[in-house]
N, C-alpha and C positions, 0 to 999 in steps of 0.2 A: 619443337616448337609450341608455344602456346598457345591456347585459342583464345583473342583479347574479346573475342564476340562475346565465349561464352562466361571466359571471368566477368566484365561489364552486366551480367545479364542474371551474375551470382551463383552460377555455379561451383556449388564447393570444391568438387576434382580439378576443375580448374586452375581454381583458387590456392590450392592445396600445392599441385604442381607449379604454382609461380610460385608461391615461399619457400619451396625449396631450391628451385632455381637462384632465388635470392640468397640461400643462406650456403648456395655452391660455395666453394674455396678453387675451385676450378678457375682460369686465368678468362678461359673463355666464355664459360659461365655470366663472368663478372660484368663483360661487356651484354653479351642477351641480356641482361636480369633488369639493366639501366636504360636500354634499348625498348625493355616494357614497362618499365617506372616513367618513363616519359613519354609512351605512348596514351597512358593510361592517366596523366595528372590532369587533363580536366575532367577526370570525374572523382578525383579527392575533394578530401575537405570536407561536407557533408555531415561531418557524424559531430560528437561528442567524443572526445581524449578520456579515458577517466583513469588515473592511477592512483591502483592501492594498495597497501603496505601494512604491517604490523608485529610485534614479534612472534618467536613460533607458540602457537597456541590459544591465536586469539580467535580462530576459528575463520582465516580469509577462505579456506575455501568454500566451507560451510555457509558464508555471508553472498560469493560471488553466486552462486549457486543459486540463491533464495530470488537476489538481487536479477540476478539476469531470466528466473525462471516470471518473475513478476514483470520486468519489461517486454518480455515473449510476449506476454499475457494482453500489455497495453498493443500489440502492434508492433513492436519495436524489434530488427534485426541484431542481432548480440554478437560481435565475436569477444573471445577472448583470450588473450595471449600470456600465456605462463611463462613463466621463466625458468628454468630447474636448474638448480646449481649443478657443474658438472664436477667430478670428481680430482681435485689437484692432482691425484697420483696415477689413475687410468685414463681420464680425460673425461668418460660414460658421465650419463645420466641417470635419471629414475626415466620421467619422461610421462609419472601416473595420474599426470592431470583430469585424461579421459575419467579415470575409473574413481577418482574424486566427486566428477562430480557428473554422476551418472545421470541424473535424471534432465538436463539442460544439455547434456551431450548425445542427448534420443531428441529431440527439437529440430525441427527442420530449421529454424531460423534461428538456429544458435549455430557457432563453428570456434571450439577450440582448438589452439594450435601451443601445443606446450613445447617450447623451444630451449635447447641448452647452453648454459651462461658463457661456455667451453673460454673460463677463465677472463673475460671483458670484462674492462674497469667497470666494479662496481655489482657483479654478476650479471647485468642486465643484457641479455645479449645484442651483437655486435649489429644487427640486423632489424630490430627491434623496427627501429621509424619506417623501415622501409614495406616490411609486414605489414605496420597501420596504413601505409597507404592502400594499399592492395587488398584489405578489408573495404576499405570506403570505396574504393574502386568494383567494388561488387557489392556493394550495395550499402555493409552494414550500420545503422543509427550509430549504436551507442557501440565503443571501444576499448574495453577493460584491463587493463596491462597489473597484475599480479607481479610483484616483486618478489627478490628470493630471499629477503629478510632485512633485519634492520642494518643502517650503513652508508657505506660511500653507493650504493643500488641507487638509495632513493630521488641523490643527489640527481642522479640520472635521470631515473625515470621522471620527475617534476618536471625537466629541461625539455619536457616530451610529448607531453599531456596542458590537455586547456583547466583540468582540475585534478587536483592532489586530495587524497582522502587517508585518511590515519585512522587507523583499527587500535582501539584502545579494551584492555580487561576492565571491568565494577570490580578497581582497587583506588578505592581514594590513597591510601595510609602510600604507596609509594608514589612519591611524587610525579616523574616521568617514564618510569614504569620500563627502566632501558633503554627508551625512548631520546634522542639527544636532543638538547636543544632548539637545533638547528633543525632538523627536522619538523618538529614542531610550528616555525617562523615558517615554514614549507608547505607547510598545510594550509589547503583551501577550507576544508573540515575535519573535526575528531569525532567518530562516531565508534561508542560503546558497547560494544556487543556482549552477547549473553545475558544483558537487560532480561532474566526470566526467574522464577521460582521463589529462593532464597538471596537470591541476589538483584533484586528488583532496587530496592532501599540503598544497596550500596553505589549501585548504579545511576540513582538519581545524587548523591552524594560526589561518586566522583565528574559527573558532568557538571554537578555548580561549583568542582573546585578547579574543572578544567579552562569553566568559562570565564573563571575570574582570574584566572593565568593569561590568557590568553588577551586581556584587556593591559596588559603591563605589554607588550607586544610591538612593537609598531610594526603597521603592510600597509607599504606603499604601494595602495589598489584600491577601485572602487569597493572590493569586496571585503566585509567583516567573517573573519571565520568561524565557521559555525559550530557547535556543541553537540549534539544528537545520540541517544539510545534508542537500539533496539534486540530482536532479539531472532538470528538468521533463524535458529534452528525450530522456532513456530514462528517463522514467517513475520514480526511482528512489527510496524514501523517504518518496515521495507518501502513504502508509495510513498513516507514521510522524507524519506531520503532523496529518494528520486526529485520529489516534487522540489528541495531545497538543489540541488543539482541542474535540474528544469530552469529554475529559477533563474542559477545562476546565468547559465546558459544564454536565457533568452536576455537577460541587462547586460552581459558581456560583446554580444552582436549588437545591439540597438547602441552603445557608447564607442564602436570600434576597439576597445581594448582585445577582447579574441581574436582578431585581424593580426593588432599590432604585437602580442604576445606570440605568433604563429611565427610570422615575419621575423623577428628577431630570433625564435628557435632555427628558424632553417640559418640564419647568418652564422648562428655560433654551432651550429650540425655542421656546416663548411667548412668551417674554421674548424673545430674538431678532426675533420676529415681530410684535412689540407695536414695537418699534421704528423696526423699517422701515416697518410699517403710519404711524406718524405722520408718518415724513418724506415719507412720499408726499403724504400730507394736509398737508404745509405747502407741497411742492412747487404744490400743487393749488389751493391758495388766493389768491385774485383778490390781495387785496392783501399778502399775504406775498407774492407774485411779482411784486408793484409795488417794491416796497419793499425786498427782497432785494438790488439791486443796490447803492441807493443805498448800506445798511449796510455792504456788503464793501468801496464806496469807503472809507469814511467811517476803518470799522478799517485798512485799508489804508494808509491818510493818518494815522492814528494821531488821530481826530479824536474815538472812542469806544473804549473797551472791547473786546473779543469777548464779555464777559458780559453788557455794560449789551444790546446790536447782539442778543443770542440770546433774551435776557429780552424785547425790544420785539418781536421777531415771534411767539414762543411767547403774548405777547398780544395779537396781534394774531390768529391764531388764534383763542381762544380769546373775545374779544372780541366778535363775533354771537352766542355760546353766551349770555353773561350778557343780554344784550339781550332775547332770546328768556321 
């Protein structure tokens, strides 16, 4: 059993055990995990949740370590949830984030938890949301969620954080650097990393380039996305990045948009879980399992429509409920 008092007192060992329970696929652990989450729910919601993404090579780990160390120096407690890509063949993952953030991992005020993506939608670990709640219950002030890479995971992580940051390289020539326009529209800030040495002038050009590009996009929010540059390697302008985010947090809290955003995210989360649970029920139902291959074949051969096949499966799922 998880010691709830130890967890809410900030014990990192209790937090690690709680996250392991939440990540477990065992049926009995699922109900235990939900009971735990309900018990600690009153202690959650007091952090700022920040999503961080960027193309490979942009220096996400270096930035997160420099950013985390700065926050710790300011008296903050920082949790880093780094989602590692799982192998689609073997299912394993590297889980090497603690070695990539060695200095930060030594701090008593930092907690780093690598989680395998396990092939979940967009590469974001299925239990990342629950893990965030546990970290908040343990008293962490800032939660950083690092995504696997550029793709569907960005949309997933943007739907669970308060502030979404995209790290960029100093390369004004490549307009979007492989980042989809949709990702830019999701961003609350673009931060050009590696603005040091010979790249300083190029980083400034890139900053102006994206600043102008952002003016062309519509943002349905009180917040105007900002473009900044920094050097994580030399720990330059990290303070300004935090100043921007804390300014956002203050304004969003005052005008109520932060609580509105979190409430909307919770509703969307429930809807997504409902779809996943129904899908699981379908796959576990004996009659559905028996008839699914036959219906798949009929749809493939053009003998029935996808709608009628789907309708038949739903009828099978609920048929035994009608009889009772």
